[in-house]
VOLUM-450940 format. One record per residue: x, y, z of N, C-alpha, C in turn; residue in three letters. Coordinates in steps of 0.2 Angstrom, whole numbers, plus 2048, in hexadecimal, padded with zeros to 3 digits. Layout:
N
XYZXYZXYZALA/...
***
This chain:
160
8047FA800800800800804806800MET/80A80680380E80C80481180D7FDALA/8128087F98158097F281180D7EEPHE/80A80C7EE8058107EA8048177ECPHE/8048187F380481E7F680A8237F4ALA/80F8207F38168237F28158267EAGLN/8128227E68128247DF80C8267DCTYR/8078277E18008297DF8008307DBLEU/8048357DD80483B7DA80783A7D2LEU/80C8367D280F8357CB80A8327C7VAL/80782D7C98028297C57FC82D7C3LEU/7FA8327C87F48367C67F683B7C0GLN/7FC83E7C17FF8427BC7FF83F7B5PHE/8028397B58038357AE7FC8337ACILE/7F78327B07F08307AE7ED8367ABSER/7EE83C7AE7EC8427AB7EE8447A4PHE/7F58437A37F884579D7F5840798ILE/7F583A7997F28357947EB837792ILE/7E78387977E083A7967DF840792SER/7E38457947E384C7907E584A789ALA/7EA8467877EC8457817E684177DGLY/7E383C7807DE83977D7D883D77BLEU/7D68427807D184677E7D284B779ILE/7D984D7787DB8517737DA84E76CALA/7DC84776C7DC8437667D4842764LEU/7D08417687C98417677C6847764ILE/7C884D7677C58537647C885475DVAL/7CF85375C7D28547567CE850750TYR/7CD8497527CA84574D7C384774BPHE/7BF8497507B884B74F7B885274BLEU/7BD85674C7BC85D7487BF85C741LEU/7C38577407C68567397C2850735ASN/7BC84E7387B884A7347B184D733THR/7AD84B72F7A784E72D7A284D733GLU/7A484973879F84873E79D84F741THR/7A28537427A18597457A185F740VAL/7A685F73C7A78657387A1866733SER/79E86173079886272C792866730GLY/79086373578B86773978D86E73CPRO/79386E73D79687574079687A73ALEU/79787873479787D72F79087F72EASP/78B87A72E78487C72E782881733HIS/78488073978288473F78588B73ELEU/78B88C73B78E89273A78A896735THR/78789273078389572B77D89872EASP/77A89473277389673577489C73AILE/77989D73D77A8A274277E8A873EPHE/77F8A87387828AD7347898AE735GLY/78D8A97377948AA7377988A9731PHE/7958A672C7978A572579E8A5724LYS/7A28A17287A98A17277AB89C722ASN/7AC89E71B7AD8997167B5898716VAL/7B78927197BE8907197BF88D712SER/7C688C7117C888A70B7C588270ASER/7C587F70F7C287870F7BB87870DSER/7B787D70F7B087D70E7AF880707ARG/7B38847047B38876FD7B58816F9ALA/7BA87D6FB7BB8776F77B58726F6LEU/7B28716FB7AC86D6FB7A78706F6ARG/7A68766F77A187A6F27A38796EBALA/7AA87A6E97AC8796E27AB8726E0TRP/7AC86D6E57AB8666E37A48656E1LYS/79F8686E57988676E479686A6DDGLN/7998706DC7988736D579A86F6CFILE/7A086C6D07A38686CB79E8626CALYS/79C85F6CF7978596CE79185B6CALYS/78E8616CC7888646C878A8656C1ARG/7908676BF7928686B87938616B4LEU/79485C6B87958556B578E8526B4GLU/7898546B77828526B67808536AFSER/77B84F6AD77884F6A77728546A7LYS/7708556AD76A8596AE76B8616AEASP/7688646A976986B6A87688706AELYS/76386D6B37628716B97688716BDLYS/76C86C6BD77286C6C17778716BEGLN/7778726B877C8776B577A87E6B7TRP/77487F6B87718856BA7738866C1ARG/7728816C57748826CC77B8836CDLEU/77F8806C97878806C97898886C9ALA/78588B6C47878926C37858966C9VAL/77F8956CB77C8996D17818986D7VAL/7838916D87878906DE78E8936DDGLU/7918936D77988966D679789E6D7ALA/7928A16D57918A86D77918A96DEASP/78D8A56E278D8A66E97938A56ECALA/7978A06EA79E89F6ED7A28A56ECVAL/7A28A86E67A68AD6E47A48B36E8PHE/79D8B46E979B8BA6ED79D8B96F4ASP/79D8B36F779F8B26FE7A78B36FEGLU/7AB8B26F97B28B36F97B38BB6F9THR/7AF8BE6F67AF8C66F67AE8C86FDLEU/7A98C57007A78C77077AD8C670CLYS/7B08C070B7B58BE7107BC8C270FILE/7BD8C47097C28C87077C28CF709SER/7BC8D170C7BB8D770F7B88DD70BGLY/7B58DB7057B28DF7017AB8E0703TYR/7AA8E67057A38E870879E8EA703ASN/7988EA7047938EC70078C8E8701GLY/7878EB6FF7818E870177F8E36FBLYS/7828E46F57808DF6F07878DC6EDTHR/7868D76E978C8D46E578F8DA6E1PHE/78C8DE6DD78F8E36D97938E86DDASP/7908EA6E37948EE6E779A8EB6EAGLU/79A8E56EC7A08E16EE7A58E16E9ARG/7A38DF6E37A78DE6DD7AA8E56DBLEU/7A78EA6DC7AA8F16DA7AF8F36E0GLU/7AE8F16E67B28F26EB7B98EE6EBALA/7B88E96E77BE8E46E67C38E86E2ALA/7C98E66E47CF8E96E07CF8E66D9ASP/7CE8E96D47CD8E66CD7D48E46CBHIS/7D98E66CE7E08E36CC7E18DC6CETHR/7DD8DA6D37DE8D36D67DC8CE6D0ARG/7D88D06CB7D68CB6C67DA8CC6C0PHE/7DF8C76BF7E48C86BA7E18C56B3PHE/7DD8BF6B47DB8BC6AE7D48BD6ACASN/7D08C06B17C98C16B07C78C86B1ILE/7C38CB6AC7C18D26AD7BB8D26B2SER/7BA8D86B57B58D96B97AE8D96B5VAL/7AF8DB6AF7A98DB6AB7A68D46A9GLU/7AB8CF6A97A98C86A87A68C56AEGLU/7A88C76B47A58C56BA79E8C86BAILE/79D8CF6B97978D26B97928CE6B4LYS/7948CD6AE7908C96A978E8C26ACGLU/7928BF6AF7918B86B278C8B96B7ALA/78C8BE6BB7888BF6C17818C16BEHIS/7808C56B877A8C76B57778C06B3ARG/77B8BC6B07788B56AD7758B16B3LEU/7798B16B97768AE6BF7708B16C1LYS/76F8B76C17698BB6C37638B86BEASP/7658B86B875F8B56B375E8AE6B4ARG/7628AA6B67618A36B875C8A36BEILE/75E8A76C37598A76C97528AA6C7VAL/7528AF6C374C8B26C27478AF6BDSER/74B8AB6B87478A86B37488A16B3GLU/74489D6B67458966B77468926B0PRO/7448946AB7458916A474B8946A0GLU/74E8986A375489B69F75989569EPHE/75B89469775F88F695767890697PRO/76A88C69977188C69A774886697VAL/77988769377C88169078287E695SER/78487869478987669879087A697LEU/79187C69179788068F797886693ASN/79188A69379089069679288F69EGLU/78E88A6A078F8896A87968886A9ALA/79A8846A67A18826A77A58886A7GLU/7A488D6A27A88936A17A78976A7VAL/7A18986A979F89D6AE7A289A6B5ILE/7A18946B67A48916BC7AB8916BCVAL/7AF8906B77B68916B77B88986B8LYS/7B489D6B57B68A46B67B68A56BEMET/7B08A36C17AF8A56C87B58A16CCTYR/7B689B6CA7BB8976CE7C289B6CDLYS/7C489D6C77CA8A06C67CA8A76CAASP/7C58AA6CA7C58B16CE7C68AF6D5ALA/7C38AA6D87C48A86DF7CB8A76E0CYS/7CE8A36DC7D58A16DD7D98A76DDLYS/7D88AC6D87DC8B26D87DB8B66DEGLU/7D68B56E27D58B96E87D88B56EEMET/7DB8AF6EC7DF8AB6F17DA8A76F6CYS/7D58A56F37D08A16F77CF89A6F3LEU/
***
């Protein structure tokens, strides 16, 4: 009995270190799997924290790519709408203020876009507005791919 009493404090300390390490590993794995990060992203959207991280943006671009690979024309239209939304979110995250997309785009430093003109982005946004307001507005796969690529390139040029 005297042996355990002598080393009880050391054993408690070692037990504490091992427990803390295991808890840290559990938290790490929960946060880096979809178990927690998916619902957490959803909650941040609900409460208006709209923190679009690069991993979330990558997921959005993957979803857009899937829509373009579909044979359904409605999916192509959705790909354009979602690409526009991702770019608009990128403008907001980059600190460009404004109440509307056009105001944020005007506030953006136009020299940031090397391969894309602001007029092309505005035209793509007008097309997105027509897609939203006119349910039967036709969009070809080629048009959708060009617009999505332009938005994606613009996001890349903004370093997101």
